[in-house]
Each structure stands twice: as C-alpha cells, then as structure tokens.
C-alpha positions in Angstrom: 65.2 124.2 229.9 64.7 126.4 233.0 62.6 124.9 235.7 61.0 128.1 237.1 57.9 127.7 239.3 54.8 129.4 237.8 56.6 130.2 234.5 53.3 129.8 232.8 52.3 133.2 234.1 54.9 134.8 231.8 54.1 132.6 228.8 50.4 133.3 229.3 51.1 137.0 229.0 53.3 136.6 225.9 53.7 133.3 224.1 57.0 134.6 222.7 58.3 135.7 226.2 62.0 136.3 226.5 64.0 137.5 229.5 65.1 140.3 227.2 61.5 141.7 227.8 62.5 142.4 231.4 63.4 146.1 231.1 63.7 147.4 234.7 64.0 146.4 238.3 61.8 148.6 240.5 62.2 146.8 243.9 64.6 144.5 245.6 64.3 142.9 249.0 67.1 140.8 250.3 66.1 138.6 253.3 67.0 135.5 255.3 64.8 132.6 256.3 66.2 131.5 259.7 66.4 127.9 260.8 65.7 127.6 264.5 66.3 131.3 265.1 70.1 131.1 265.0 71.7 134.1 263.2 74.5 132.1 261.8 73.4 128.6 260.8 74.2 126.8 257.6 70.6 125.9 257.2 69.5 129.5 256.9 68.4 130.4 253.4 69.1 133.8 251.9 66.4 134.9 249.4 65.8 137.8 247.0 62.4 139.2 246.2 62.6 141.3 242.9 59.9 143.2 241.1 60.7 143.5 237.4 59.0 145.7 234.8 58.3 143.5 231.8 57.4 145.0 228.4 56.3 142.3 226.0 57.4 142.6 222.4 55.2 144.8 220.3 53.4 146.5 223.2 53.7 149.8 225.1 52.3 148.3 228.3 54.4 147.3 231.3 53.7 144.5 233.7 55.1 144.1 237.2 56.6 140.6 237.7 57.0 139.7 241.3 59.7 137.0 241.6 61.5 135.2 244.4 65.0 133.7 244.1 65.7 131.1 246.8 69.1 130.2 248.2 70.9 133.3 246.9 74.7 133.4 246.9 77.3 135.9 245.8 74.8 138.7 245.3 76.1 141.8 243.6 74.1 144.9 242.8 75.0 148.3 241.4 72.3 150.8 241.8 72.6 154.5 241.0 69.2 155.8 242.1 65.8 155.2 240.5 64.9 152.0 238.6 67.7 149.7 237.5 67.6 149.5 233.7 68.4 146.1 232.4 70.1 145.6 229.1 70.2 141.8 228.7 68.8 139.8 231.6 70.1 136.3 231.5 69.1 133.3 233.6 71.4 130.4 233.0 70.8 126.8 234.2 74.2 125.8 235.7 73.1 122.7 237.5 75.5 120.6 235.3 78.4 122.2 237.2 77.4 120.2 240.3 77.8 123.2 242.7 76.2 122.5 246.0 72.7 124.1 246.3 73.2 126.3 243.1 71.2 125.7 240.0 71.0 129.2 238.3 73.1 132.2 237.6 71.1 135.5 237.1 72.8 138.5 235.6 72.6 141.5 233.4 75.1 140.7 230.8 75.8 144.1 229.3 75.5 146.6 232.2 76.5 144.1 234.9 74.2 145.9 237.4 73.1 142.6 239.0 74.7 139.2 239.3 74.0 136.3 241.6 73.5 132.6 241.9 70.5 130.8 243.4 68.9 127.4 244.0 65.4 128.0 242.7 63.1 130.6 241.2 59.4 131.3 241.6 57.2 133.8 239.8 54.7 135.0 242.4 52.5 137.3 240.3 52.2 139.3 237.1 50.0 142.3 237.0 49.6 145.3 234.7 51.6 148.3 235.9 50.7 152.0 236.1 54.3 152.9 235.5 55.1 154.3 232.0 58.4 154.8 230.3 58.6 158.4 229.0 
C-alpha cells in the first residue's frame, strides 16, 4: 500500500482511481529546500512539483492534480515540447530495499519519459481543468 498524503482527494474523485488515469504532465517545477542557506549541504532537500492531468475512467473531463514529491533523487525527464503524454504511470513502494531516504520510484513504464526516486509524496489539490484533449 502506498502512503501518499491526501490520497483521499483522488479516491474522492473516483473510487476506482488508478495511476493509469494520469494521462499528461502539464507542469514540472524542480526546486531545492535549503538548510541554513548553504548551496551544497547534505541536509538540503530536492523536491519536484508536478501537475498531472487526470481523466477518470468513463469520463471526458480532465482534472489537474497538483502533487509534490519530496527528497527527489536520480531525476530523469524527456520532454519534446508541449504536454508530456503518459502511457503507464507507476508509483512503486520500494521501502523494503532499505535505501537511505528513498521510499518510492515514480516512472512512466512504456514511454520512459519520466523516472525518479523520492522519499514521500503529497497531493496538494485536485480541481477540474479547462484543458480538453481534442
């Protein structure tokens, strides 16, 4: 079971929620939380803010899912202009591997457009989107 903060926001939208319903990435912001204002400090935390477009099964509506991934490591992204289309978004709990400060792997399995590891995940908000898929 994944321990994602505010996951209920996704289940509230669709009781049958699946990460396969995440169709696109429309925004990514990579940033660092600095500890004591030192540029290179092992206590600094690199984070990723991502806005996904979610399309629940059986609907034509899209929802913007604002998500923060904390303690990001080995971040890889392939972007070719425009929204990043996801084929199979997968979030895997890898805490049993006992890697220091790493609990999840996040990746697009088929297209391999995004792949990274992180310590924790938080859903910030879910709102209906004005964006349509033509």
